[in-house]
TORDRENGU-776433 format. One record per residue (C-alpha): residue number from 1; residue in one letter; x, y, z. Coordinates in Angstrom, 1 decimal, always signed. Each point is the difference from the previous one (the first is absolute). Layout:
% TORDRENGU-776433
+-----+--------+--------+--------+--------+
! num ! residu !      x !      y !      z !
+-----+--------+--------+--------+--------+
! NUM !      a !      X !      Y !      Z !
...
+-----+--------+--------+--------+--------+
//
This chain:
% TORDRENGU-776433
+-----+--------+--------+--------+--------+
! num ! residu !      x !      y !      z !
+-----+--------+--------+--------+--------+
!   1 !      x !  +15.1 !  +55.4 ! +174.7 !
!   2 !      x !   -3.2 !   -1.8 !   -0.9 !
!   3 !      x !   -1.9 !   +3.3 !   -0.1 !
!   4 !      x !   +2.7 !   +1.4 !   -2.4 !
!   5 !      x !   -0.4 !   -3.0 !   -2.2 !
!   6 !      x !   -3.7 !   +0.3 !   +0.0 !
!   7 !      x !   +0.3 !   +3.6 !   -1.0 !
!   8 !      x !   +2.3 !   -0.8 !   -2.9 !
!   9 !      x !   -2.4 !   -2.8 !   -1.1 !
!  10 !      x !   -2.9 !   +2.4 !   -0.2 !
!  11 !      x !   +2.0 !   +2.6 !   -1.8 !
!  12 !      x !   +1.2 !   -2.6 !   -2.5 !
!  13 !      x !   -3.6 !   -1.2 !   -0.5 !
!  14 !      x !   -1.2 !   +3.6 !   -0.7 !
!  15 !      x !   +2.9 !   +0.5 !   -2.4 !
!  16 !      x !   -0.7 !   -3.3 !   -1.8 !
!  17 !      x !   -3.7 !   +0.9 !   -0.3 !
!  18 !      x !   +0.9 !   +3.4 !   -1.4 !
!  19 !      x !   +2.5 !   -1.5 !   -2.5 !
!  20 !      x !   -2.5 !   -2.6 !   -1.1 !
!  21 !      x !   -2.6 !   +2.6 !   -0.5 !
!  22 !      x !   +2.4 !   +2.2 !   -2.0 !
!  23 !      x !   +1.4 !   -3.0 !   -2.0 !
!  24 !      x !   -3.6 !   -1.2 !   -0.8 !
!  25 !      x !   -0.9 !   +3.5 !   -1.2 !
!  26 !      x !   +3.2 !   +0.0 !   -2.1 !
!  27 !      x !   -0.7 !   -3.4 !   -1.4 !
!  28 !      x !   -3.6 !   +1.1 !   -0.9 !
!  29 !      x !   +1.4 !   +3.1 !   -1.7 !
!  30 !      x !   +2.5 !   -2.1 !   -2.0 !
!  31 !      x !   -2.7 !   -2.5 !   -0.8 !
!  32 !      x !   -2.4 !   +2.7 !   -1.3 !
!  33 !      x !   +2.6 !   +1.9 !   -2.0 !
!  34 !      x !   +1.9 !   -2.9 !   -1.4 !
!  35 !      x !   +0.7 !   +0.3 !   -3.8 !
!  36 !      x !   -1.0 !   -3.6 !   -0.4 !
!  37 !      x !   -3.4 !   -1.6 !   +0.6 !
!  38 !      x !   -0.4 !   -1.3 !   +3.5 !
!  39 !      x !   -2.8 !   -1.8 !   +1.7 !
!  40 !      x !   -0.7 !   -1.8 !   +3.3 !
!  41 !      x !   -2.4 !   -3.0 !   +0.2 !
!  42 !      x !   -1.1 !   -2.6 !   +2.5 !
!  43 !      x !   +1.6 !   -3.4 !   -0.3 !
!  44 !      x !   -3.0 !   -2.3 !   +0.0 !
!  45 !      x !   +0.3 !   -2.4 !   -3.1 !
!  46 !      x !   -2.6 !   +0.8 !   -2.6 !
!  47 !      x !   -1.1 !   +3.1 !   +2.0 !
!  48 !      x !   +2.9 !   +2.4 !   -0.1 !
!  49 !      x !   -1.9 !   +3.2 !   +0.4 !
!  50 !      x !   +1.6 !   +3.4 !   -0.3 !
!  51 !      x !   +0.7 !   +1.9 !   +3.2 !
!  52 !      x !   +2.0 !   +2.9 !   -1.5 !
!  53 !      x !   +1.2 !   +1.2 !   -3.4 !
!  54 !      x !   +2.2 !   +3.0 !   -0.9 !
!  55 !      x !   -0.5 !   +2.9 !   -2.4 !
!  56 !      x !   +2.0 !   -1.6 !   -2.8 !
!  57 !      x !   -2.1 !   -3.1 !   +0.2 !
!  58 !      x !   -3.2 !   +2.0 !   -0.4 !
!  59 !      x !   +1.5 !   +2.1 !   -2.8 !
!  60 !      x !   +1.2 !   -3.1 !   -1.9 !
!  61 !      x !   -3.2 !   -2.0 !   +0.2 !
!  62 !      x !   -2.4 !   +2.9 !   -0.2 !
!  63 !      x !   -2.0 !   -0.9 !   +3.2 !
!  64 !      x !   -1.1 !   +2.1 !   +3.0 !
!  65 !      x !   +1.0 !   -1.3 !   +3.4 !
!  66 !      x !   -3.6 !   -0.8 !   +0.8 !
!  67 !      x !   -0.1 !   -2.4 !   -2.9 !
!  68 !      x !   +3.0 !   -1.9 !   +1.4 !
!  69 !      x !   -0.1 !   -0.4 !   +3.8 !
!  70 !      x !   -1.6 !   -3.1 !   +1.3 !
!  71 !      x !   -0.1 !   -1.8 !   -3.4 !
!  72 !      x !   +2.3 !   -2.5 !   -1.7 !
!  73 !      x !   +1.9 !   +0.6 !   -3.2 !
!  74 !      x !   -2.3 !   -2.5 !   -1.8 !
!  75 !      x !   -3.2 !   +1.7 !   +1.3 !
!  76 !      x !   +1.3 !   +3.4 !   -1.2 !
!  77 !      x !   +1.3 !   -1.4 !   -3.3 !
!  78 !      x !   +3.7 !   +0.9 !   +0.4 !
!  79 !      x !   +0.9 !   -3.7 !   -0.4 !
!  80 !      x !   -1.9 !   -2.7 !   -1.8 !
!  81 !      x !   -0.6 !   -3.1 !   +2.0 !
!  82 !      x !   +2.7 !   -2.1 !   -1.8 !
!  83 !      x !   +2.7 !   +2.6 !   +0.7 !
!  84 !      x !   -1.2 !   +0.4 !   +3.6 !
!  85 !      x !   +0.2 !   -3.8 !   +0.6 !
!  86 !      x !   +3.5 !   -0.1 !   -1.6 !
!  87 !      x !   +1.3 !   +2.8 !   +2.3 !
!  88 !      x !   -1.7 !   -1.5 !   +3.1 !
!  89 !      x !   +1.7 !   -3.4 !   -0.8 !
!  90 !      x !   +3.4 !   +1.6 !   -0.1 !
!  91 !      x !   -0.5 !   +1.8 !   +3.2 !
!  92 !      x !   -1.3 !   -3.2 !   +1.7 !
!  93 !      x !   +3.0 !   -2.0 !   -1.2 !
!  94 !      x !   +2.8 !   +2.5 !   +0.4 !
!  95 !      x !   -1.4 !   +2.4 !   +2.6 !
!  96 !      x !   +0.5 !   +2.9 !   -2.4 !
!  97 !      x !   -0.1 !   +1.2 !   -3.6 !
!  98 !      x !   +3.3 !   +1.5 !   -1.2 !
!  99 !      x !   +0.4 !   +2.0 !   -3.3 !
! 100 !      x !   -2.6 !   -2.0 !   -1.9 !
! 101 !      x !   -2.0 !   +1.1 !   -3.0 !
! 102 !      x !   -3.7 !   +0.6 !   +0.9 !
! 103 !      x !   -2.6 !   +1.0 !   -2.5 !
! 104 !      x !   -2.4 !   +2.5 !   +1.5 !
! 105 !      x !   -3.1 !   +1.7 !   -1.4 !
! 106 !      x !   -0.9 !   +3.7 !   +0.4 !
! 107 !      x !   -3.5 !   +1.3 !   +0.6 !
! 108 !      x !   -0.3 !   +1.0 !   -3.7 !
! 109 !      x !   +0.8 !   -3.6 !   -1.0 !
! 110 !      x !   +3.5 !   +0.6 !   -1.2 !
! 111 !      x !   +2.8 !   -2.4 !   +0.9 !
! 112 !      x !   +2.5 !   +1.2 !   +2.5 !
! 113 !      x !   +3.2 !   -2.0 !   -0.2 !
! 114 !      x !   +1.9 !   -0.1 !   +3.3 !
! 115 !      x !   +3.1 !   -1.4 !   +1.7 !
! 116 !      x !   -1.3 !   -0.8 !   +3.5 !
! 117 !      x !   +1.4 !   -1.0 !   +3.4 !
! 118 !      x !   -2.2 !   -1.0 !   +2.9 !
! 119 !      x !   +1.4 !   -0.4 !   +3.6 !
! 120 !      x !   -1.6 !   -1.3 !   +3.2 !
! 121 !      x !   +0.2 !   +2.7 !   +2.7 !
! 122 !      x !   -1.2 !   +0.1 !   +3.6 !
! 123 !      x !   -1.5 !   +3.3 !   +1.3 !
! 124 !      x !   -1.7 !   +0.4 !   +3.4 !
! 125 !      x !   -0.1 !   -3.7 !   +0.5 !
! 126 !      x !   -1.8 !   -0.6 !   -3.3 !
! 127 !      x !   +1.5 !   -1.5 !   -3.2 !
! 128 !      x !   -0.4 !   +1.8 !   -3.3 !
! 129 !      x !   +1.2 !   -0.3 !   -3.6 !
! 130 !      x !   +1.9 !   +3.1 !   -1.2 !
! 131 !      x !   +0.0 !   +0.1 !   -3.8 !
! 132 !      x !   +2.3 !   +2.1 !   -2.2 !
! 133 !      x !   -0.9 !   +0.4 !   -3.7 !
! 134 !      x !   +2.3 !   +1.6 !   -2.6 !
! 135 !      x !   -2.0 !   +1.0 !   -3.1 !
! 136 !      x !   +1.9 !   -1.3 !   -3.1 !
! 137 !      x !   -2.8 !   +0.6 !   -2.5 !
! 138 !      x !   +1.9 !   +2.5 !   -2.1 !
! 139 !      x !   +3.0 !   -2.3 !   -0.1 !
! 140 !      x !   -2.2 !   -2.8 !   -1.1 !
! 141 !      x !   -1.6 !   +2.1 !   -2.7 !
! 142 !      x !   +3.4 !   +1.2 !   -1.2 !
! 143 !      x !   +1.2 !   -3.6 !   -0.1 !
! 144 !      x !   -3.1 !   -0.9 !   -2.1 !
! 145 !      x !   +0.9 !   +2.8 !   -2.4 !
! 146 !      x !   +3.6 !   -1.2 !   -0.2 !
! 147 !      x !   -1.2 !   -3.6 !   -0.6 !
! 148 !      x !   -2.4 !   +1.3 !   -2.8 !
! 149 !      x !   +2.9 !   +2.0 !   -1.5 !
! 150 !      x !   +2.2 !   -3.1 !   +0.2 !
! 151 !      x !   -2.6 !   -2.1 !   -1.8 !
! 152 !      x !   -0.3 !   +2.7 !   -2.7 !
! 153 !      x !   +3.7 !   +0.1 !   -0.4 !
! 154 !      x !   +0.1 !   -3.8 !   -0.3 !
! 155 !      x !   -2.6 !   +0.2 !   -2.7 !
! 156 !      x !   +2.0 !   +2.7 !   -1.8 !
! 157 !      x !   +3.1 !   -2.1 !   +0.3 !
! 158 !      x !   -1.8 !   -2.9 !   -1.5 !
! 159 !      x !   -1.1 !   +2.2 !   -2.9 !
! 160 !      x !   +3.6 !   +1.2 !   -0.4 !
! 161 !      x !   +1.2 !   -3.6 !   +0.0 !
! 162 !      x !   -2.5 !   -0.8 !   -2.7 !
! 163 !      x !   +1.0 !   +3.1 !   -1.9 !
! 164 !      x !   +3.7 !   -1.0 !   +0.3 !
! 165 !      x !   -0.8 !   -3.5 !   -1.3 !
! 166 !      x !   -2.0 !   +1.5 !   -2.9 !
! 167 !      x !   +2.9 !   +2.4 !   -0.8 !
! 168 !      x !   +2.6 !   -2.7 !   +0.3 !
! 169 !      x !   -1.9 !   -2.5 !   -2.2 !
! 170 !      x !   -2.6 !   +1.7 !   -2.2 !
! 171 !      x !   +2.1 !   +3.0 !   -1.0 !
! 172 !      x !   +3.2 !   -2.0 !   -0.6 !
! 173 !      x !   -1.8 !   -2.4 !   -2.4 !
! 174 !      x !   -0.6 !   +2.6 !   -2.7 !
! 175 !      x !   +3.4 !   +1.4 !   +0.5 !
! 176 !      x !   +1.5 !   -3.4 !   -0.6 !
! 177 !      x !   -2.1 !   -0.3 !   -3.1 !
! 178 !      x !   +1.2 !   +3.5 !   -1.2 !
! 179 !      x !   +3.6 !   -0.9 !   +0.6 !
! 180 !      x !   -0.4 !   -3.4 !   -1.8 !
! 181 !      x !   -1.7 !   +1.4 !   -3.0 !
! 182 !      x !   +2.5 !   +2.9 !   -0.4 !
! 183 !      x !   +2.9 !   -2.5 !   +0.2 !
! 184 !      x !   -1.7 !   -2.0 !   -2.8 !
! 185 !      x !   -0.3 !   +3.1 !   -2.1 !
! 186 !      x !   +3.6 !   +1.0 !   +0.7 !
! 187 !      x !   +1.4 !   -3.5 !   -0.8 !
! 188 !      x !   -2.2 !   -1.1 !   -2.9 !
! 189 !      x !   -1.1 !   +3.2 !   -1.7 !
! 190 !      x !   +2.7 !   +2.5 !   +0.8 !
! 191 !      x !   +1.1 !   +0.3 !   -3.7 !
! 192 !      x !   -3.5 !   +1.2 !   -0.9 !
! 193 !      x !   +0.2 !   +3.0 !   +2.3 !
! 194 !      x !   +1.5 !   +3.3 !   -0.9 !
! 195 !      x !   +1.8 !   +2.2 !   +2.4 !
! 196 !      x !   -3.1 !   +1.5 !   +1.4 !
! 197 !      x !   -1.6 !   -3.4 !   +0.4 !
! 198 !      x !   +3.0 !   -1.3 !   +2.0 !
! 199 !      x !   -0.1 !   +3.1 !   +2.2 !
! 200 !      x !   -3.7 !   -0.5 !   +0.8 !
! 201 !      x !   +0.6 !   -3.7 !   +0.7 !
! 202 !      x !   +2.9 !   +0.8 !   +2.3 !
! 203 !      x !   -2.2 !   +2.6 !   +1.8 !
! 204 !      x !   -2.7 !   -2.7 !   +0.6 !
! 205 !      x !   +2.6 !   -2.3 !   +1.5 !
! 206 !      x !   +1.5 !   +2.7 !   +2.2 !
! 207 !      x !   -3.4 !   +1.0 !   +1.3 !
! 208 !      x !   -0.9 !   -3.6 !   +0.8 !
! 209 !      x !   +3.2 !   -0.2 !   +2.0 !
! 210 !      x !   -0.9 !   +3.3 !   +1.8 !
! 211 !      x !   -3.5 !   -1.3 !   +0.8 !
! 212 !      x !   +1.4 !   -3.2 !   +1.4 !
! 213 !      x !   +2.4 !   +1.9 !   +2.2 !
! 214 !      x !   -2.8 !   +2.2 !   +1.2 !
! 215 !      x !   -2.0 !   -3.0 !   +1.0 !
! 216 !      x !   +3.0 !   -1.4 !   +1.9 !
! 217 !      x !   +0.4 !   +3.3 !   +1.8 !
! 218 !      x !   -3.7 !   +0.3 !   +0.9 !
! 219 !      x !   -0.1 !   -3.5 !   +1.3 !
! 220 !      x !   +3.1 !   +0.6 !   +2.1 !
! 221 !      x !   -1.6 !   +3.2 !   +1.4 !
! 222 !      x !   -3.3 !   -1.7 !   +0.8 !
! 223 !      x !   +1.7 !   -3.0 !   +1.7 !
! 224 !      x !   +2.2 !   +2.2 !   +2.2 !
! 225 !      x !   -2.9 !   +0.8 !   +2.3 !
! 226 !      x !   -0.4 !   -3.6 !   +1.1 !
! 227 !      x !   +3.7 !   -1.1 !   -0.1 !
! 228 !      x !   +1.3 !   -0.4 !   +3.6 !
! 229 !      x !   +3.4 !   +1.5 !   +0.8 !
! 230 !      x !   +2.8 !   -2.6 !   +0.7 !
! 231 !      x !   +2.3 !   +2.2 !   +2.0 !
! 232 !      x !   +3.8 !   -0.9 !   +0.0 !
! 233 !      x !   +3.3 !   +1.9 !   +0.5 !
! 234 !      x !   +0.8 !   +1.4 !   -3.4 !
! 235 !      x !   +3.6 !   +0.7 !   -1.2 !
! 236 !      x !   -0.8 !   +2.8 !   -2.4 !
! 237 !      x !   +3.4 !   -0.1 !   -1.6 !
! 238 !      x !   -0.6 !   -3.6 !   -1.0 !
! 239 !      x !   -3.5 !   +0.8 !   -1.2 !
! 240 !      x !   +1.1 !   +2.9 !   -2.2 !
! 241 !      x !   +2.9 !   -2.1 !   -1.4 !
! 242 !      x !   -2.5 !   -2.7 !   -1.0 !
! 243 !      x !   -2.2 !   +2.6 !   -1.8 !
! 244 !      x !   +2.9 !   +1.6 !   -1.8 !
! 245 !      x !   +1.2 !   -3.4 !   -1.2 !
! 246 !      x !   -3.5 !   -0.8 !   -1.3 !
! 247 !      x !   -0.3 !   +3.4 !   -1.8 !
! 248 !      x !   +3.4 !   -0.5 !   -1.6 !
! 249 !      x !   -1.0 !   -3.4 !   -1.4 !
! 250 !      x !   -3.5 !   +1.0 !   -1.1 !
! 251 !      x !   +0.4 !   +3.6 !   -1.3 !
! 252 !      x !   +2.3 !   +2.1 !   -2.1 !
! 253 !      x !   +0.1 !   +3.0 !   +2.3 !
! 254 !      x !   +3.2 !   +2.1 !   -0.1 !
! 255 !      x !   -0.6 !   +1.8 !   +3.4 !
! 256 !      x !   +2.9 !   +0.2 !   +2.5 !
! 257 !      x !   -1.4 !   -1.2 !   +3.3 !
! 258 !      x !   +1.9 !   +0.9 !   +3.2 !
! 259 !      x !   -1.0 !   -1.7 !   +3.3 !
! 260 !      x !   +1.2 !   +1.1 !   +3.4 !
! 261 !      x !   +0.2 !   -2.4 !   +2.9 !
! 262 !      x !   -3.7 !   -0.4 !   +1.0 !
! 263 !      x !   -1.5 !   -0.4 !   +3.4 !
! 264 !      x !   -1.8 !   -3.3 !   +0.7 !
! 265 !      x !   -3.7 !   -0.1 !   +0.8 !
! 266 !      x !   -2.8 !   -2.4 !   +1.0 !
! 267 !      x !   -2.7 !   -0.7 !   -2.6 !
! 268 !      x !   -1.3 !   -2.4 !   -2.6 !
! 269 !      x !   +3.0 !   -0.7 !   -2.2 !
! 270 !      x !   -2.1 !   -0.7 !   -3.2 !
! 271 !      x !   -2.2 !   +3.0 !   +0.4 !
! 272 !      x !   +2.8 !   +2.5 !   +0.9 !
! 273 !      x !   +1.9 !   -1.4 !   -3.0 !
! 274 !      x !   -3.0 !   +0.8 !   -2.2 !
! 275 !      x !   +0.0 !   +3.6 !   +1.3 !
! 276 !      x !   +3.7 !   +0.4 !   -0.7 !
! 277 !      x !   -0.4 !   -1.6 !   -3.5 !
! 278 !      x !   -2.8 !   +2.5 !   -0.9 !
! 279 !      x !   +1.9 !   +3.0 !   +1.2 !
! 280 !      x !   +3.4 !   -0.9 !   -1.5 !
! 281 !      x !   -1.7 !   -0.9 !   -3.3 !
! 282 !      x !   -1.8 !   +3.3 !   +0.1 !
! 283 !      x !   +3.3 !   +1.8 !   +0.5 !
! 284 !      x !   +1.6 !   -1.8 !   -2.9 !
! 285 !      x !   -3.0 !   +0.7 !   -2.3 !
! 286 !      x !   -0.3 !   +3.7 !   +0.8 !
! 287 !      x !   +3.7 !   +0.7 !   -0.3 !
! 288 !      x !   +0.5 !   -2.1 !   -3.2 !
! 289 !      x !   -0.1 !   +3.1 !   -2.2 !
! 290 !      x !   +2.9 !   +1.6 !   +1.9 !
! 291 !      x !   +3.5 !   -0.3 !   -1.5 !
! 292 !      x !   +1.4 !   -1.2 !   +3.3 !
! 293 !      x !   -2.8 !   -1.7 !   +1.8 !
! 294 !      x !   +0.7 !   -0.3 !   +3.8 !
! 295 !      x !   -1.9 !   -1.8 !   +2.8 !
! 296 !      x !   +1.2 !   +0.4 !   +3.6 !
! 297 !      x !   -1.4 !   -2.2 !   +2.8 !
! 298 !      x !   +0.6 !   +1.0 !   +3.6 !
! 299 !      x !   -1.6 !   -0.5 !   +3.5 !
! 300 !      x !   -0.3 !   +1.9 !   +3.3 !
! 301 !      x !   -0.9 !   -1.3 !   +3.4 !
! 302 !      x !   -1.8 !   +2.6 !   +2.1 !
! 303 !      x !   -2.9 !   +0.4 !   +2.5 !
! 304 !      x !   -0.6 !   -3.8 !   +0.2 !
! 305 !      x !   -0.3 !   -0.5 !   -3.7 !
! 306 !      x !   +2.2 !   -0.7 !   -3.0 !
! 307 !      x !   -0.5 !   +2.1 !   -3.1 !
! 308 !      x !   +1.2 !   -1.3 !   -3.4 !
! 309 !      x !   +0.5 !   +2.5 !   -2.8 !
! 310 !      x !   +0.2 !   -0.8 !   -3.8 !
! 311 !      x !   +1.2 !   +3.2 !   -1.8 !
! 312 !      x !   +0.2 !   +0.4 !   -3.7 !
! 313 !      x !   +1.1 !   +2.8 !   -2.3 !
! 314 !      x !   -2.9 !   -0.4 !   -2.4 !
! 315 !      x !   -3.0 !   +2.0 !   -1.2 !
! 316 !      x !   -1.4 !   +0.7 !   +3.5 !
! 317 !      x !   -3.5 !   +1.5 !   +0.4 !
! 318 !      x !   -1.8 !   +3.0 !   +1.4 !
! 319 !      x !   -0.6 !   -0.5 !   +3.7 !
! 320 !      x !   -3.5 !   +1.5 !   -0.3 !
! 321 !      x !   -0.9 !   -3.4 !   -1.5 !
! 322 !      x !   +1.7 !   -2.1 !   +2.7 !
! 323 !      x !   -3.4 !   -1.0 !   +1.6 !
! 324 !      x !   -0.9 !   -1.8 !   -3.2 !
! 325 !      x !   +3.2 !   -2.2 !   -0.2 !
! 326 !      x !   -1.3 !   -2.9 !   +2.0 !
! 327 !      x !   -3.5 !   -0.3 !   -1.4 !
! 328 !      x !   -0.9 !   -2.9 !   -2.3 !
! 329 !      x !   +0.3 !   +1.1 !   -3.7 !
! 330 !      x !   +1.3 !   +3.4 !   +1.1 !
! 331 !      x !   +3.0 !   +0.9 !   -2.3 !
! 332 !      x !   +1.8 !   +3.3 !   -0.5 !
! 333 !      x !   +1.5 !   -1.0 !   -3.3 !
! 334 !      x !   -1.6 !   -1.4 !   -3.2 !
! 335 !      x !   +0.6 !   -3.4 !   -1.5 !
! 336 !      x !   +1.8 !   +1.6 !   -2.9 !
! 337 !      x !   +2.5 !   +1.6 !   +2.5 !
! 338 !      x !   +0.3 !   -3.0 !   +2.4 !
! 339 !      x !   -1.8 !   -3.3 !   -0.1 !
! 340 !      x !   -1.8 !   -1.3 !   +3.1 !
! 341 !      x !   -3.2 !   -1.3 !   +1.5 !
! 342 !      x !   -0.5 !   +2.6 !   +2.7 !
! 343 !      x !   -0.3 !   -2.6 !   +2.7 !
! 344 !      x !   +3.5 !   -0.6 !   +1.2 !
! 345 !      x !   +0.2 !   +2.9 !   +2.5 !
! 346 !      x !   -3.5 !   -0.9 !   +1.3 !
! 347 !      x !   +1.3 !   -3.5 !   +0.7 !
! 348 !      x !   +3.1 !   +1.4 !   +1.8 !
! 349 !      x !   -2.2 !   +2.3 !   +2.2 !
! 350 !      x !   -2.3 !   -2.8 !   +1.0 !
! 351 !      x !   +2.9 !   -2.2 !   +0.9 !
! 352 !      x !   +1.7 !   +2.7 !   +2.1 !
! 353 !      x !   -3.4 !   +0.9 !   +1.7 !
! 354 !      x !   -0.4 !   -3.7 !   +1.0 !
! 355 !      x !   +3.4 !   +0.2 !   +1.7 !
! 356 !      x !   -1.1 !   +3.1 !   +2.0 !
! 357 !      x !   +2.4 !   +2.3 !   -2.0 !
! 358 !      x !   -0.4 !   +2.7 !   -2.5 !
! 359 !      x !   +1.2 !   +0.8 !   -3.5 !
! 360 !      x !   +0.4 !   +3.4 !   -1.6 !
! 361 !      x !   +2.0 !   +1.8 !   -2.7 !
! 362 !      x !   +1.8 !   +3.3 !   -0.6 !
! 363 !      x !   +0.8 !   +1.2 !   -3.5 !
! 364 !      x !   +0.6 !   +3.0 !   -2.3 !
! 365 !      x !   -0.8 !   +0.1 !   -3.7 !
! 366 !      x !   +3.0 !   -0.9 !   -2.1 !
! 367 !      x !   +2.2 !   -0.7 !   +3.1 !
! 368 !      x !   -1.1 !   -3.4 !   +1.1 !
! 369 !      x !   -1.9 !   -1.5 !   +2.8 !
! 370 !      x !   +0.6 !   -1.7 !   +3.4 !
! 371 !      x !   -2.4 !   -2.7 !   +1.1 !
! 372 !      x !   +0.2 !   -0.8 !   +3.7 !
! 373 !      x !   -1.7 !   -2.7 !   +2.1 !
! 374 !      x !   +0.3 !   -0.1 !   +3.8 !
! 375 !      x !   -0.5 !   -3.2 !   +2.1 !
! 376 !      x !   -0.2 !   -0.2 !   +3.8 !
! 377 !      x !   +3.0 !   -1.6 !   +1.8 !
+-----+--------+--------+--------+--------+
//
């Protein structure tokens, strides 16, 4: 029995030695071929010399193995002394370094940004520090580019704010003067004007009003980019009812407006109301020359979104120009045909885009148009 036990012990020992040899070989293969930088150093404080480094390490830092083995990171130049002391202090205090940023230096002097982990490991009765470096230099460079772009955008936004302030104040001042002087002419000197003079005076007043409306629309368009969305549950039936009441009280339109029961949606109430106002007003305007002007408002819930449709029986347009509809100052009709600033649809598109939706139109010349905006639900 004892002899049998001794035989088993010897066999187990041989097997253990074989497994150790194979596992050691496997570990070395894994070490050498690892996709991240790996190194093995001694543990003596202030004298942690390299014992082994892998292929990725040599490739990343640009050294030959003979440049590395037996020397410290400071002697080689991979770490400056300050960074080496910092890393050594962490290892001394915590026994390891875990996912910490370490600034390294390649042979050509370029900075190699890394996320590093260093673990204490015993091999053949000796203690070693096993280091893992993930090279994040490209990420850091991309982050620097993003930060630069962000700073540039902030500078542009400040310029736009200054421009908006200038538009709001500097351009309005002469408009107010034009409006004031024309009113004085109309009230005090109207009897001195003939028919043509009165027509010209009226044209000046009308164009001053148009310019003021254009300024309002441009400012609204510019400010939309910075305006945060205040999302709430929106009862679209109530929203449309408010719009129609306002239009009835402020305009003399004769359009018949039919509203089906509309699906609710989430969004910024004030902004979605602005979209609906623009689209309904457009429908009324472009169908105003029809004998029986008709606007129909419907909705459809499908594929995780709600689509709202405002259909009119007005002038319509050629679909080959559809891509121009939502650009600033892009108009498919002249002022003589239908007045407008050319900014309303651009405002609507920007609002819907901010909500993660889309806006589009379908039309046929002389047979009206349908403007649709879809919002996620």
